[in-house]
Structure formats: structure tokens, C-alpha cells
C-alpha positions as CSV (number, residue, x, y, z in Angstrom):
1,X,115.0,120.7,162.8
2,X,117.1,122.2,160.1
3,X,115.2,121.2,157.0
4,X,117.5,122.6,154.4
5,X,120.9,124.2,153.8
6,X,119.5,127.7,153.6
7,X,118.5,127.9,157.2
8,X,121.8,126.7,158.5
9,X,123.7,129.0,156.2
10,X,121.5,131.9,157.5
11,X,122.6,131.3,161.1
12,X,126.2,131.1,160.1
13,X,126.0,134.3,158.1
14,X,124.7,136.0,161.2
15,X,127.3,134.5,163.3
16,X,130.3,135.2,161.1
17,X,129.1,138.7,160.1
18,X,129.1,139.7,163.8
19,X,125.3,140.3,164.0
20,X,125.1,137.4,166.4
21,X,127.7,134.9,167.6
22,X,127.2,131.4,166.4
23,X,130.9,130.4,166.5
24,X,138.4,122.6,164.4
25,X,140.9,124.2,166.1
26,X,142.4,122.2,167.2
27,X,146.5,122.6,167.7
28,X,149.5,121.0,171.2
29,X,147.7,120.7,174.5
30,X,147.5,118.9,177.8
31,X,147.4,115.1,177.8
32,X,146.6,112.4,180.3
33,X,147.8,108.8,180.6
34,X,145.6,106.3,178.9
35,X,143.4,104.0,180.8
36,X,140.2,104.0,182.8
37,X,139.4,107.5,184.0
38,X,137.7,106.1,187.1
39,X,140.9,105.3,188.9
40,X,139.0,104.6,192.2
41,X,137.3,101.7,190.5
42,X,133.7,100.6,190.6
43,X,133.5,101.0,194.4
44,X,133.4,104.8,194.1
45,X,130.0,106.0,193.3
46,X,129.4,108.5,190.5
47,X,127.7,110.8,193.0
48,X,130.9,111.0,195.0
49,X,133.2,111.6,192.0
50,X,134.6,115.0,191.4
51,X,136.4,114.3,188.2
52,X,135.8,114.9,184.5
53,X,137.9,113.4,181.7
54,X,137.7,115.5,178.5
55,X,138.9,114.1,175.1
56,X,139.2,117.0,172.7
57,X,141.1,118.4,169.7
58,X,144.5,119.7,170.8
59,X,144.7,123.4,171.9
60,X,140.9,123.7,171.9
61,X,140.0,124.4,175.5
62,X,141.5,127.2,177.5
63,X,143.3,126.5,180.8
64,X,141.8,129.5,182.5
65,X,138.3,128.4,181.7
66,X,139.1,124.9,183.0
67,X,140.3,126.5,186.3
68,X,137.1,128.6,186.5
69,X,135.0,125.5,186.1
70,X,136.9,123.6,188.7
71,X,136.6,126.6,191.2
72,X,132.9,126.9,190.6
73,X,131.9,123.3,190.7
74,X,134.7,121.5,192.5
75,X,135.0,119.1,189.6
76,X,138.6,118.5,188.4
77,X,139.1,118.3,184.6
78,X,141.8,116.1,183.0
79,X,142.4,116.6,179.3
80,X,143.5,114.1,176.6
81,X,143.8,115.2,173.0
82,X,143.3,113.9,169.5
83,X,144.0,115.3,166.0
84,X,140.9,114.2,164.1
85,X,137.3,113.0,164.5
86,X,138.4,109.7,163.0
87,X,141.1,109.2,165.6
88,X,138.6,109.9,168.4
89,X,136.1,107.4,166.9
90,X,138.7,104.7,166.4
91,X,139.8,105.1,170.0
92,X,136.2,104.7,171.3
93,X,135.4,101.8,169.0
94,X,138.6,100.0,170.1
95,X,137.3,100.1,173.6
96,X,139.0,103.2,174.8
97,X,137.3,104.0,178.1
98,X,137.6,106.6,180.7
99,X,136.3,109.7,178.8
100,X,133.3,111.6,180.1
101,X,133.0,114.2,177.3
102,X,134.3,114.1,173.7
103,X,134.1,116.9,171.1
104,X,133.0,115.5,167.7
105,X,132.1,117.6,164.6
106,X,128.5,117.6,163.3
107,X,128.7,114.6,161.0
108,X,130.6,112.6,163.7
109,X,127.8,113.2,166.3
110,X,125.4,111.4,163.9
111,X,127.9,108.6,163.4
112,X,128.3,108.2,167.2
113,X,124.5,108.1,167.7
114,X,124.1,105.6,164.9
115,X,126.7,103.1,166.2
116,X,125.6,103.4,169.8
117,X,128.6,105.3,171.1
118,X,126.7,108.4,172.4
119,X,124.9,108.6,175.8
120,X,121.4,110.1,175.7
121,X,121.8,113.1,178.1
122,X,118.7,115.2,177.1
123,X,120.5,118.5,176.6
124,X,117.1,120.0,175.6
125,X,116.1,119.7,179.3
126,X,119.2,121.5,180.7
127,X,118.8,125.0,182.3
128,X,121.0,126.7,179.7
129,X,119.6,125.1,176.6
130,X,117.5,128.2,176.1
131,X,120.7,130.1,175.2
132,X,121.3,128.1,172.0
133,X,120.5,130.1,168.9
134,X,118.2,128.6,166.3
135,X,118.6,126.5,164.2
136,X,121.5,125.0,166.1
137,X,119.1,124.3,168.9
138,X,117.7,121.6,166.6
139,X,120.4,120.5,164.2
140,X,119.8,117.8,161.7
141,X,122.4,115.5,163.2
142,X,120.6,115.6,166.6
143,X,117.2,117.2,166.0
144,X,116.0,117.1,169.6
145,X,119.5,117.8,171.2
146,X,119.2,114.5,173.1
147,X,122.9,113.6,172.7
148,X,124.9,116.8,172.1
149,X,125.5,120.3,173.3
150,X,127.1,123.0,171.1
151,X,130.8,124.0,171.2
152,X,132.4,126.0,168.4
153,X,131.4,126.8,164.8
154,X,133.9,127.4,162.0
155,X,135.0,127.2,158.4
156,X,137.6,125.4,156.3
157,X,139.6,127.5,153.9
158,X,143.3,128.3,153.5
159,X,145.8,130.9,154.4
160,X,148.9,132.3,152.7
161,X,151.7,134.6,153.8
162,X,151.4,137.7,151.6
163,X,155.0,138.7,152.4
164,X,156.3,135.5,150.9
165,X,154.1,134.2,148.1
166,X,155.0,135.2,144.5
167,X,153.3,138.5,143.7
168,X,152.1,139.0,147.3
169,X,148.5,138.0,146.6
170,X,146.7,134.8,145.5
171,X,143.5,134.1,143.7
172,X,140.5,133.4,145.9
173,X,140.2,129.9,144.6
174,X,141.1,126.4,145.6
175,X,143.3,126.4,142.5
176,X,145.9,128.5,144.5
177,X,146.6,125.6,146.9
178,X,145.3,122.5,145.0
179,X,146.9,123.3,141.7
180,X,149.8,125.5,142.9
181,X,152.5,127.4,141.0
182,X,155.9,125.6,140.6
183,X,157.4,128.1,143.0
184,X,155.3,126.7,145.8
185,X,156.8,123.2,145.7
186,X,157.3,121.9,149.2
187,X,155.8,125.1,150.6
188,X,152.2,124.0,151.3
189,X,150.7,122.5,154.5
190,X,147.5,120.5,154.2
191,X,145.1,119.4,156.9
192,X,145.4,115.7,157.8
193,X,141.7,115.4,157.3
194,X,140.1,113.1,154.8
195,X,136.8,114.9,154.6
196,X,138.1,118.5,154.4
197,X,140.7,117.6,151.7
198,X,138.2,115.6,149.7
199,X,135.6,118.4,150.0
200,X,138.0,121.1,148.8
201,X,138.9,119.1,145.8
202,X,135.3,118.3,145.0
203,X,134.4,122.0,145.2
204,X,137.3,123.0,142.9
205,X,136.4,120.4,140.3
206,X,132.7,121.2,140.5
207,X,131.5,117.9,141.9
208,X,129.0,117.2,144.6
209,X,131.0,116.4,147.7
210,X,128.7,113.4,148.3
211,X,129.3,112.1,144.8
212,X,129.0,108.4,144.4
213,X,130.6,108.3,140.9
214,X,133.9,106.4,140.8
215,X,135.0,108.6,137.9
216,X,134.7,111.7,140.0
217,X,136.7,110.0,142.8
218,X,139.5,109.3,140.3
219,X,139.6,112.9,139.2
220,X,139.8,114.0,142.8
221,X,142.7,111.6,143.4
222,X,144.5,112.8,140.3
223,X,144.3,116.4,141.4
224,X,145.6,115.6,144.9
225,X,148.4,113.4,143.6
226,X,149.5,116.2,141.2
227,X,149.5,118.6,144.2
228,X,151.4,116.2,146.5
229,X,155.0,117.3,145.5
230,X,154.1,120.8,146.6
231,X,152.9,119.5,150.0
232,X,155.4,119.7,152.9
233,X,153.1,118.1,155.4
234,X,149.7,116.7,155.9
235,X,149.0,117.6,159.5
236,X,146.1,119.3,161.3
237,X,148.0,120.6,164.4
238,X,151.0,122.8,164.4
239,X,149.9,125.1,161.6
240,X,150.7,128.2,163.8
241,X,154.3,127.1,164.2
242,X,154.7,126.1,160.5
243,X,153.5,129.4,159.3
244,X,155.3,131.6,161.8
245,X,158.6,129.7,161.4
246,X,158.3,130.2,157.6
247,X,158.3,126.4,157.1
248,X,155.5,126.8,154.6
249,X,154.0,129.8,152.7
250,X,150.4,128.4,152.5
251,X,148.3,126.2,154.7
252,X,144.9,124.6,154.4
253,X,143.3,125.8,157.7
254,X,140.2,126.1,159.9
255,X,139.4,129.8,160.3
256,X,140.0,129.8,164.1
257,X,143.5,128.5,163.5
258,X,144.0,131.2,160.9
259,X,143.0,133.9,163.4
260,X,145.6,132.7,165.8
261,X,148.3,132.6,163.1
262,X,147.4,136.2,162.1
263,X,147.9,137.3,165.7
264,X,151.5,136.2,165.4
265,X,152.1,136.9,161.7
266,X,150.1,139.9,160.4
267,X,151.0,139.3,156.8
268,X,148.8,136.1,156.7
269,X,145.6,136.2,154.7
270,X,142.6,133.8,155.1
271,X,140.9,132.9,151.8
272,X,137.2,132.2,151.2
273,X,137.6,130.2,147.9
274,X,135.1,131.2,145.2
275,X,134.2,127.5,144.5
276,X,132.9,127.2,148.0
277,X,134.1,126.2,151.5
278,X,132.7,124.0,154.2
279,X,131.3,125.2,157.5
280,X,130.8,123.0,160.5
281,X,130.1,122.9,164.2
282,X,131.8,120.9,167.0
283,X,129.8,119.5,169.9
284,X,130.0,118.2,173.4
285,X,129.0,114.5,173.7
286,X,129.1,112.0,176.5
287,X,130.4,108.7,175.2
288,X,128.6,105.5,176.0
289,X,129.5,104.1,179.4
290,X,131.0,107.3,180.8
291,X,131.8,107.0,184.5
292,X,131.1,110.6,185.4
293,X,127.9,111.2,183.4
294,X,126.4,113.7,185.8
295,X,129.6,115.7,185.9
296,X,129.6,115.7,182.1
297,X,126.0,117.1,182.1
298,X,127.1,119.8,184.6
299,X,130.0,120.7,182.3
300,X,127.8,120.9,179.1
301,X,125.2,123.0,180.8
302,X,128.0,125.3,182.2
303,X,129.4,125.7,178.7
304,X,126.1,127.0,177.4
305,X,126.3,130.2,179.4
306,X,127.3,133.3,177.4
307,X,130.4,134.3,179.3
308,X,131.9,130.8,179.3
309,X,131.1,130.2,175.6
310,X,132.8,133.6,174.8
311,X,135.8,132.6,176.8
312,X,136.2,129.5,174.7
313,X,135.8,131.6,171.5
314,X,138.3,134.1,172.7
315,X,140.8,131.3,173.1
316,X,140.1,129.2,170.0
317,X,139.4,131.9,167.5
318,X,136.1,130.4,166.6
319,X,132.6,131.7,167.1
320,X,129.8,129.9,169.1
321,X,126.1,129.5,169.0
322,X,125.2,130.9,172.4
323,X,123.0,134.0,172.6
324,X,124.5,136.9,174.5
325,X,128.1,135.8,174.2
326,X,129.1,138.5,171.7
327,X,129.4,141.2,174.3
328,X,132.2,139.1,176.0
329,X,134.2,138.6,172.8
330,X,137.6,140.3,172.3
331,X,137.5,143.2,169.8
332,X,140.3,141.7,167.7
333,X,138.2,138.6,167.3
334,X,135.2,140.6,166.1
335,X,137.4,142.6,163.7
336,X,139.1,139.7,162.0
337,X,137.6,138.9,158.5
338,X,138.8,135.3,159.0
339,X,136.3,135.0,161.9
340,X,133.7,137.6,161.1
341,X,132.9,136.8,157.5
342,X,132.5,139.7,155.1
343,X,129.1,139.9,153.6
344,X,130.2,139.3,150.0
345,X,131.3,135.8,150.9
346,X,128.0,134.4,152.2
347,X,127.1,132.7,149.0
348,X,130.4,130.7,149.1
349,X,129.4,128.7,152.2
350,X,128.6,125.0,151.8
351,X,126.7,123.3,154.7
352,X,127.9,120.0,156.2
353,X,126.3,116.8,154.8
354,X,126.3,113.2,156.0
355,X,127.3,111.4,152.8
356,X,126.2,107.9,151.8
357,X,128.1,104.7,152.5
358,X,129.1,104.6,148.8
359,X,130.6,108.1,149.0
360,X,132.4,107.3,152.2
361,X,133.9,104.2,150.7
362,X,135.2,106.2,147.6
363,X,136.5,108.9,149.8
364,X,138.4,106.5,152.1
365,X,139.9,104.8,149.1
366,X,141.1,108.1,147.6
367,X,142.6,109.1,151.0
368,X,144.4,105.8,151.5
369,X,145.9,105.9,148.0
370,X,147.0,109.5,148.4
371,X,148.6,109.0,151.8
372,X,150.4,105.7,151.1
């Protein structure tokens, strides 16, 4: 089990410094019609099914890897997409059925377990479990890896176009995007993510991101409301298009997104804010009542092989936590400081935390007031 933040930071430092490859991504993708994934109905047995319905962040799973899985297993994947953990959770809580694998972030895995939305699939007993690097083999949100397998690992910072921002460079601080210069009015893209936005504001103001103080929440709201006239859009997908089309000069981004933007627009810089930035990991979970549970277990085990994990990293721009995957990574991924974290930034990392109900209530109120 991860007993403190230091151990988890250590594995991420190794991953992002290129010494090992612990790797939301998350932009457009394939979609399927809604409804029950088991179109054959209850008469068809799970053993006979050769289907897998994957519910995932947009642009977060490569088509070529999907084809490889289908060729090797005979199981056909159909993908549906969402734009946030909260959207996925709401869909499942509303009775959305038909999904065999979903891809929640660390804190959301814990939530799904607590509310009974995750199937116990004993990932620890799978053949390729041995490939997961410690401590992510026993994360605090699923200590025995009974409910989840690992997918990608990443960071939340921001990017700017050095060819367009005033002066060509920006301070390595959340101030640059949360308290921007007047010239940036209408030129900022923000993630449509309650937690990431709240956390960034808390870091900048020097608050614990799990603060339970109403006065802290009011200060966070005041900062974000002051920033709002400079924000062109709150949206988690489409950052690549917004930056490359020059719709915005800056964008709050996950680092894998930033890598993909930089491949198209070399003047883009990813910032590790000095006040701190969140790191996280996304996971593969089987939702309660999945019709193709065994196919889901096959898929999760298959994704824990080094070559397959690396193929996902090469597509998404994020690192992973599978031992041996580094030798399959693209050189341009290993050479990008947005992906391979420079050593001097290791003290800026802030581990994920599951905040109290009191914090979640304050955070939700701030987000609702900001977005109305």
C-alpha cells in the first residue's frame, strides 16, 4: 500500500525522468450508440460473447492497438467516449448499462468502489500483474488491486504559445493563467474539470486542496471569477485544435495533451507551476453488472504487457506503470520535457488525495457558481 505521498512521488519522478516508465488525455474519438451492449440479449452466454464495450476519455485509445487486440483475441471492441470522470460516473449512476470497461482516474476508482459500481475482478491474480511497478501495484485507492488495472499516468499544468504571448515567455506560476495580463483577455482555454481547476487555484493561493474552510473556498471562487473574462472556453477536449488554430494563446492541459500539441506547434511550452501541480493515474475498471466480464479481464491483462502499454503511451503522450515498456517508447516521447519531467521540478509534484465530503461540497458549490 502507498502509505504516504513521498512513495508515490518517487515512482512518478522515476517515470517522468525517464529512468522507468510509469506513465487525462483525453481529446474526439469513436462513439457507439447508447443502450445495452449485449445486443443479443440474455440468451447469449458470456462465454460465447466476443465483444467488449469500452467507455473512455475521447482520443485516449489507439485504433491500431484496438485492431491488434481484436486480431489476437477475436474479441471486437466498440468505443464510447466521455469528457470527464464525473460524466462517466453520472452515466453509470443513472443506470447506463452496456459497458464492460471504464477508465476512471485514481480518486474515481475509490468512489466507484465505495458506491458499489465496480466489479471485483482480482487484477492481482492476473498473469501480467507482475509487470506493474511499485507502488502502483498497490495504490491507496485499491490497495490489493482487486478492482482496477493501471492505464496512464500524467500531470496537470498549462501550456502557452511562446510565439504569441507578450514577451515570448511566461512565469512558471499559476499566476500566468489564473491571474493573467490584460492582453490575454479571451485567449485562455481551461479544462472543464472541477477538481483540476479547484486544485490549481488552491495551489496558487497556498491552500490545502482538501481545505474544509468556507473562507478558502470564497477566495478560490473570487480568483476564478476574476479570471473568467480572460477564458475563451472551459473544455477538456479539443485543446490541440484550439492551440494550433490560434484560437487561444494559453491552455490548462494534461501533459499528454501538451505533448500532442507540441508535435503540431513547436512553439508551445508546457509549464510546471512553482506552486505545485497535480499528478494522477487512470485505471481500467469493470463496472458492476458488465455483460462481458471475462472479456474485460482478458483486455486488462493484455494491456499490462510492456509492448501494449507502450503503444498506448506512444498514442496518448502519457507514461505508464508497466515494467519494460520504456524500450518500446518513441524517442520523441522520451525527449519531451512535458512528458519526461526535468529533475529540477520533482519538488513541485502534488499527489492525488481523496478529499472529505465537506471539501467536495465546497468545491462543487464553487464550480457551480463559476460555471453558471
